Structure formats: structure tokens, C-alpha cells
C-alpha positions in Angstrom: 1.2 72.7 -35.4 -0.6 75.4 -33.4 -3.1 73.3 -31.5 -4.6 76.2 -29.6 -7.9 76.5 -31.5 -8.1 72.8 -32.7 -11.5 71.4 -31.8 -11.6 67.6 -32.1 -14.8 65.5 -31.9 -14.5 61.7 -31.2 -17.7 59.8 -32.0 -17.8 56.4 -30.2 -16.6 55.5 -26.7 -15.5 52.0 -27.4 -11.9 50.9 -26.9 -10.6 52.7 -30.1 -12.5 55.9 -29.5 -11.6 56.1 -25.8 -7.9 55.4 -26.5 -7.9 58.1 -29.2 -9.6 60.6 -26.9 -7.0 59.9 -24.1 -4.1 60.2 -26.6 -5.4 63.5 -27.9 -6.0 64.8 -24.3 -2.4 64.0 -23.3 -0.4 64.6 -26.4 -2.3 67.6 -27.8 -2.4 69.7 -24.7 -3.9 72.8 -26.3 -6.6 71.0 -28.3 -10.2 70.8 -27.3 -11.6 67.3 -27.3 -15.3 66.3 -27.2 -16.3 62.6 -26.8 -19.7 61.6 -28.0 -21.4 58.2 -27.3 -25.0 57.1 -27.3 -24.4 55.1 -24.1 -25.1 57.0 -20.9 -22.0 57.4 -18.8 -23.6 55.7 -15.8 -24.5 52.5 -17.7 -22.3 49.7 -16.3 -20.5 47.8 -19.0 -17.9 46.1 -16.8 -19.6 42.7 -17.1 -19.7 42.7 -20.9 -18.1 39.3 -21.7 -17.1 39.8 -25.3 -13.5 38.6 -25.7 -10.7 40.8 -27.1 -7.4 39.6 -28.3 -4.8 42.3 -28.1 -1.4 42.2 -29.7 1.7 43.2 -27.8 1.8 46.7 -29.4 -1.8 47.3 -28.3 -1.0 46.2 -24.7 2.0 48.6 -24.7 -0.1 51.5 -25.9 -2.7 50.9 -23.2 0.0 50.6 -20.5 1.4 53.9 -21.7 -2.0 55.4 -21.2 -2.2 53.9 -17.7 -5.4 52.2 -18.9 -4.4 48.5 -18.9 -6.5 46.3 -16.6 -3.7 43.8 -16.0 -5.5 41.9 -13.3 -8.3 40.9 -15.8 -6.0 40.0 -18.7 -4.3 36.7 -19.6 -1.0 36.9 -21.4 -0.6 35.0 -24.6 2.7 33.2 -24.3 2.4 31.0 -27.4 0.3 30.8 -30.6 -0.3 27.5 -32.4 -1.8 27.6 -35.9 -2.5 24.3 -37.5 -4.3 22.6 -40.3 -6.9 19.9 -39.7 -7.2 16.8 -42.0 -6.3 16.1 -44.7 -3.0 15.2 -43.3 0.4 15.7 -44.9 2.8 13.0 -46.1 4.7 11.4 -43.3 8.0 12.8 -44.3 6.7 16.4 -44.1 7.0 18.5 -40.9 3.8 18.8 -38.8 1.3 21.1 -40.5 1.5 23.8 -37.9 3.2 27.0 -36.9 4.2 27.6 -33.3 5.3 31.1 -32.2 6.3 31.6 -28.6 7.1 34.8 -26.7 10.4 33.1 -25.5 11.7 32.6 -29.0 10.7 36.1 -30.0 12.5 37.6 -27.0 9.4 39.3 -25.6 7.5 38.8 -22.3 4.2 38.1 -24.1 2.9 38.0 -27.7 -0.3 39.7 -26.6 -3.1 39.3 -24.1 -6.8 38.3 -23.8 -9.4 40.1 -21.8 -13.1 40.9 -21.8 -14.5 44.0 -23.4 -16.1 45.2 -20.2 -13.0 45.6 -18.0 -11.1 47.3 -20.8 -13.8 49.9 -21.6 -14.4 50.5 -17.9 -10.7 51.2 -17.3 -10.4 53.4 -20.4 -13.5 55.4 -19.5 -12.4 56.0 -15.9 -9.0 57.3 -17.2 -10.8 59.6 -19.7 -13.2 60.9 -17.1 -10.3 61.6 -14.6 -8.5 63.5 -17.4 -11.6 65.5 -18.2 -12.2 66.3 -14.5 -8.8 67.9 -14.4 -9.4 70.1 -17.4 -13.2 70.4 -17.9 -13.0 73.5 -20.1 -10.9 71.6 -22.7 -12.1 68.0 -22.4 -15.9 67.4 -22.7 -17.9 64.2 -22.4 -21.2 63.9 -24.3 -22.4 60.4 -23.1 -26.0 59.7 -23.8 -25.8 61.9 -26.9 -26.2 59.7 -30.0 -24.8 61.3 -33.2 -27.4 61.4 -35.9 -25.3 62.6 -38.8 -22.0 64.1 -39.8 -21.4 66.7 -42.6 -18.0 67.7 -44.0 -17.9 71.4 -44.5 -16.0 73.3 -47.2 -12.3 72.3 -47.7 -10.3 73.3 -44.7 -13.4 74.3 -42.7 -13.9 71.3 -40.5 -17.1 69.1 -40.1 -20.4 69.4 -38.4 -21.8 66.9 -35.8 -25.5 66.7 -35.5 -26.3 65.1 -32.1 -29.7 64.3 -30.5 -29.8 67.7 -28.7 -27.4 70.0 -30.5 -25.4 70.8 -33.7 -21.7 71.7 -33.3 -18.8 72.4 -35.7 -15.3 71.0 -35.2 -12.0 71.3 -37.0 -11.7 67.5 -37.0 -14.2 64.6 -36.5 -13.0 61.1 -35.8 -15.5 58.3 -36.1 -14.7 55.2 -34.0 -18.2 53.8 -33.8 -18.1 50.5 -35.7 -20.6 47.8 -34.9 -20.8 44.4 -36.5 -21.0 43.5 -40.2 -24.7 42.6 -40.3 -25.8 45.9 -38.8 -23.5 48.2 -40.9 -24.3 50.2 -44.0 -22.2 48.9 -46.8 -19.0 50.7 -47.5 -16.9 51.0 -50.7 -15.4 47.5 -50.3 -18.0 45.0 -49.1 -18.2 41.2 -49.3 -20.4 38.8 -47.5 -18.3 35.6 -46.8 -21.5 33.6 -46.2 -19.9 32.4 -43.0 -21.2 32.4 -39.4 -19.1 32.9 -36.3 -20.2 31.0 -33.3 -18.7 32.5 -30.1 -18.7 31.4 -26.5 -16.6 29.5 -24.0 -15.3 26.0 -23.7 -13.7 24.2 -20.9 -10.5 22.3 -21.8 -8.7 19.5 -20.0 -5.0 19.3 -20.7 -4.6 22.6 -22.5 -1.3 24.4 -21.8 -1.7 27.7 -20.0 -1.3 31.0 -21.9 -1.6 29.3 -25.4 -3.9 30.5 -28.2 -4.9 28.0 -30.9 -6.1 28.6 -34.4 -7.2 25.5 -36.3 -8.0 25.6 -40.0 -10.9 23.3 -40.7 -12.7 22.5 -44.0 -15.4 25.1 -43.3 -13.4 27.8 -41.5 -11.0 28.6 -38.6 -11.7 27.5 -35.1 -9.9 29.8 -32.6 -9.4 29.3 -28.8 -8.1 32.0 -26.6 -7.1 31.5 -22.9 -9.4 33.1 -20.4 -8.4 34.4 -16.9 -10.0 32.0 -14.5 -9.0 28.4 -13.9 -11.9 26.0 -13.2 -11.6 24.9 -9.5 -11.3 21.4 -8.1 -13.8 18.7 -8.9 -17.1 19.0 -7.2 -18.7 21.2 -9.9 -20.6 19.0 -12.3 -18.7 18.2 -15.5 -15.5 19.9 -14.4 -12.2 18.6 -13.2 -9.3 20.0 -11.3 -6.8 21.8 -13.6 -9.2 22.4 -16.4 -9.2 25.9 -18.0 -11.7 28.0 -19.8 -11.1 29.4 -23.3 -12.9 31.8 -25.5 -14.0 30.2 -28.7 -14.6 31.6 -32.2 -15.9 28.9 -34.5 -16.4 29.9 -38.1 -18.6 27.8 -40.4 -20.5 28.1 -43.7 -23.7 30.0 -43.3 -25.6 28.1 -46.0 -24.8 24.7 -44.6 -24.3 25.4 -40.9 -23.1 22.3 -39.0 -23.5 23.9 -35.6 -26.9 25.4 -35.5 -29.0 22.3 -35.0 -26.6 20.5 -32.5 -27.1 20.4 -28.8 -24.3 21.3 -26.4 -23.1 17.7 -26.0 -22.9 17.3 -29.8 -21.2 20.6 -30.3 -18.5 19.6 -27.7 -17.9 16.3 -29.4 -17.5 17.9 -32.8 -15.1 20.5 -31.3 -13.1 17.6 -29.9 -12.7 16.1 -33.4 -11.4 19.4 -34.7 -9.0 20.4 -32.0 -5.3 19.6 -32.4 -4.0 17.2 -29.8 -2.0 19.9 -28.0 -5.2 21.8 -27.2 -6.4 19.0 -24.9 -9.9 17.8 -24.7 -13.2 19.8 -24.6 -15.1 18.7 -21.5 -17.6 21.6 -21.3 -19.2 24.2 -23.4 -21.1 27.4 -22.5 -24.0 29.1 -24.4 -23.0 30.2 -27.9 -24.0 33.3 -29.9 -23.6 33.8 -33.6 -23.1 36.6 -36.1 -22.5 37.0 -39.8 -19.0 37.5 -41.2 -18.0 39.9 -44.0 -15.6 42.5 -45.2 -16.8 46.1 -45.0 -14.1 48.7 -45.6 -13.7 52.3 -46.7 -11.2 53.0 -49.4 -9.6 55.7 -47.4 -9.5 56.7 -43.7 -9.8 60.4 -44.5 -12.8 62.2 -46.0 -11.8 65.9 -45.9 -12.0 66.6 -42.1 -13.8 63.4 -41.2 -11.5 60.4 -40.2 -12.7 56.9 -39.6 -10.7 54.4 -37.5 -11.2 50.8 -36.3 -14.4 49.0 -37.3 -15.8 52.3 -38.6 -13.0 52.2 -41.3 -12.7 48.4 -41.8 -14.7 45.5 -40.4 -12.7 42.3 -41.0 -13.1 38.5 -40.7 -11.8 37.4 -37.2 -9.4 34.9 -38.8 -6.3 37.0 -37.9 -7.8 38.7 -34.8 -6.5 42.1 -35.9 -9.6 44.4 -35.9 -9.1 46.3 -32.6 -5.4 46.2 -33.0 -5.7 47.9 -36.3 -8.0 50.5 -34.8 -5.6 51.3 -32.0 -2.7 51.7 -34.5 -5.0 54.1 -36.5 -5.6 56.1 -33.3 -1.9 56.4 -32.4 -0.8 57.3 -35.9 -3.5 60.0 -36.2 -2.6 61.8 -32.9 1.1 61.6 -33.7 0.5 63.2 -37.1 -1.5 66.0 -35.6 1.2 66.4 -32.9 4.0 67.0 -35.3 2.2 68.2 -38.5 2.3 71.6 -40.0 -1.5 71.9 -40.3 -4.5 69.6 -40.0 -4.9 68.8 -43.7 -1.2 68.1 -44.2 -1.3 65.8 -41.1 -4.3 64.0 -42.5 -2.6 63.4 -45.8 0.4 62.0 -44.0 -1.7 59.7 -41.8 -3.5 58.3 -44.9 -0.1 57.5 -46.5 1.5 56.2 -43.3 -1.4 53.9 -42.4 -1.9 52.5 -45.9 0.7 49.6 -45.9 -0.4 48.2 -42.5 -4.1 48.7 -43.3 -4.2 47.3 -46.8 -1.9 44.3 -46.0 -4.1 43.4 -43.1 -7.3 43.8 -45.2 -5.9 41.8 -48.1 -4.4 38.9 -46.1 -7.5 38.6 -43.9 -9.8 38.7 -47.0 -7.6 36.1 -48.8 -7.7 33.7 -45.8 -11.5 34.1 -45.3 -12.3 33.6 -49.0 -10.0 30.5 -49.1 -12.4 28.6 -46.8 -15.2 28.9 -49.4 -13.1 27.5 -52.2 -13.6 23.8 -53.1 -10.4 23.2 -55.1 -9.1 19.7 -54.8 -6.0 19.5 -52.5 -6.4 23.1 -51.2 -6.4 21.9 -47.5 -3.1 20.0 -48.1 -1.6 23.1 -49.8 -2.5 25.2 -46.8 -1.1 22.7 -44.4 2.1 22.5 -46.5 2.4 26.3 -46.3 2.2 26.1 -42.5 4.8 23.4 -42.4 7.1 25.4 -44.6 6.7 28.5 -42.5 7.5 26.6 -39.3 10.8 25.6 -40.9 11.6 29.1 -42.2 12.7 30.9 -39.1 13.2 34.4 -40.6 9.8 34.4 -42.2 8.2 33.2 -39.0 9.9 35.9 -37.0 8.7 38.5 -39.6 5.2 37.2 -39.3 5.3 37.3 -35.5 6.6 40.9 -35.5 3.8 41.9 -37.8 1.1 40.2 -35.7 2.5 42.0 -32.6 3.1 45.5 -34.0 1.6 45.7 -37.5 3.5 46.7 -40.6 6.0 49.5 -39.8 
């Protein structure tokens, strides 16, 4: 493809948007790239504590971009997925699946880090790239995009920002947000679930292990955080304890978390955790948000492409939201890099991304909805499926590959 006159706008300077802008800057050396974001460039986001779980494929992509903040990340060396009561018959295997990096032959399954360090690192890499080629790479921080308009077929799209209107050959929207704040897309479903997020302190938890516990109301996930709690002397903490990020999903209409104090919440968490996760000895402040599915039927609308949460907002049960967005970004730039023309490249990207995208949407949606079903014995069936998967090594390996790299 002749990239000389290609003008690309990227709307949204979160992780997916910044990664896309960097990929385009480096792999499409003749293209002009303009990055829009409502946030001023000088606003410090480094302390944003939101926790991200990145699969191995995402880590490798960020390493390739020289934008991986390794010092702030914790490798995930093992994942344990288990089913809380009801228990299985005694002659069944334990109702859990354990996947380790060692058995998969990889250094790590993924990594956990905070939103702030990742965005700060990606933004610094983008700004350094733009400083080297300011005529081609333009930053429009502090310029909220008010609307987009696809022009006639093959003519590009128009971006209406707060201070100007500009036309581009291609506009990529990477500005997602959370389910409760989004306009409803073609496929939308409110799960009537609430996610409570925060941190817990665990005693006896193995390092580098992520846990997902299926409970009667929804999944409870724990992700290892970077810092180890120091020696005793700090009230309520003991030497060797570790902190974990928690996502605790419960029914919104009968929320068992909202009216509890911190001590009560910690005690309930203790009853839900598998023995391998240790014991909850502390809990930090919790925030909550509504959960739902909100997805476009297609990534591509003429010359406007949506990626990440702008294309599909998912339940966190599989932790695939950002990973899916980064795979969208990579596939789009690769299609533009080797395509014949923009429209052909966009058709190819739509087809190429469909299996990974729809399998992730469907499996996440199925799991999320299953926690709202009240069929007798459903919990035992789910536990039995986990036990069977643990025994079926080829299927477990296939699942691990998909979680690390998506469908490919």
C-alpha cells in the first residue's frame, strides 16, 4: 500500500489507543498520525491504581514497542480457577483448573500492573516518537472529540474536536469507558451484577498466582500486586503477607457486599477463597461499578474503526478486555501495512479479527449469564467441567494458549 498520503486519527490515549498510535508511527513510516484525547498531556496519571491483567501476547507486544514498565509489573506464573460449594463427590478430581507457566513452557502466563504506569510509559514513548518527526506525528491532548462523521465511500471520515474540524483517511476510536456510562451499542445486555474492586492482604498466598473462584453469585478474582507487605509492626499486617487486586462480582439486586463493613467483608471473602489462596487479613477501600455486555456487530464502519472497549465492553470474568483491544490494534496496523488499499485492508481486518473477537464475546457472555441462572445442580455441573478440564491436558493447553494469545 502507498502510505504516503494516508492520514490516520486515533481517538483516545488509553493503553489501546497509545499502542495503536505507536504501532502506526513505527510500522507505517509514511503515514501521518494524529492522536486525540480529552486529557491534557501534562495531567499526571502515573498514580492511577486501576489494575490491569495482561496476557503474555500483550506483554510481548508492549516489549516490542519498548513500552513495557517491567519494574512495576508482577508476572503471573500460575492461574487457579476453582468452584466454590457445592462440593463434588469424593471420587471426583478437585473442582479446579491449574495452569502454570512451567507446564506451558513459557516464562510467564501474563502480568499484572496498574493503569497509571502503563499509560505513562506508553505516552512517553509516543511523545518521544512524535518529537523525532513532528511533521508526521501530531498530539492533540486536551482536545476532546465531539463527534465523528463517515464521509462518502472511500473518502475517509471527519473528526469534530473542541477547537477544529479535520478530515482523515481513517479514524480509529479507542475511547471506551465503562458500561454504565456508555451509549448502548448493537449488542447490549445488563447482567444485573456489580463488581466490587479494591485490594486485599493475604497471608499464605503463593507468589505470582492469580485466583478465580466461581461462587453462587459470580466470580471472585485475585491478582498478585507488586509490593510485599513489610515486617510486622504495621497494624493488622504480618511478615510475608502479600497484597492482591480483587474483583468481586455479585448480584446487583441482592448485593451482599454493599451494607457490610470492612471486617465483615474480609470474613466473607475468607469463606469464599480456596484454601490455596491463604487467608484474608486485610482489605482496602472498595469501589463498585455495573457490569454488562456492550458490543458493536462490526469493528469497521466505512472508514471508522473501533477497537478495545469502544468496540466491545465485556464482563471481567475472563480478564480479556484490554488484551482483545491490543490484538485489534496490532491486526489493524498489520493489515494497513501489507494491504493493497485502505478499504481492502479494513475488510481483511474485519474477517481476521472475527473468530477471536466473537469467541471471546460469546464465552464471556455465557459465563456471565450463567451466574444469574438458578437451575438446580448448576454449580456442581460447572465444578465437574473444571475437574474434567484439569484432567484433559490437550484441552487445558489449548485453553492456556487462547488466554495468552487469543484465537489465531
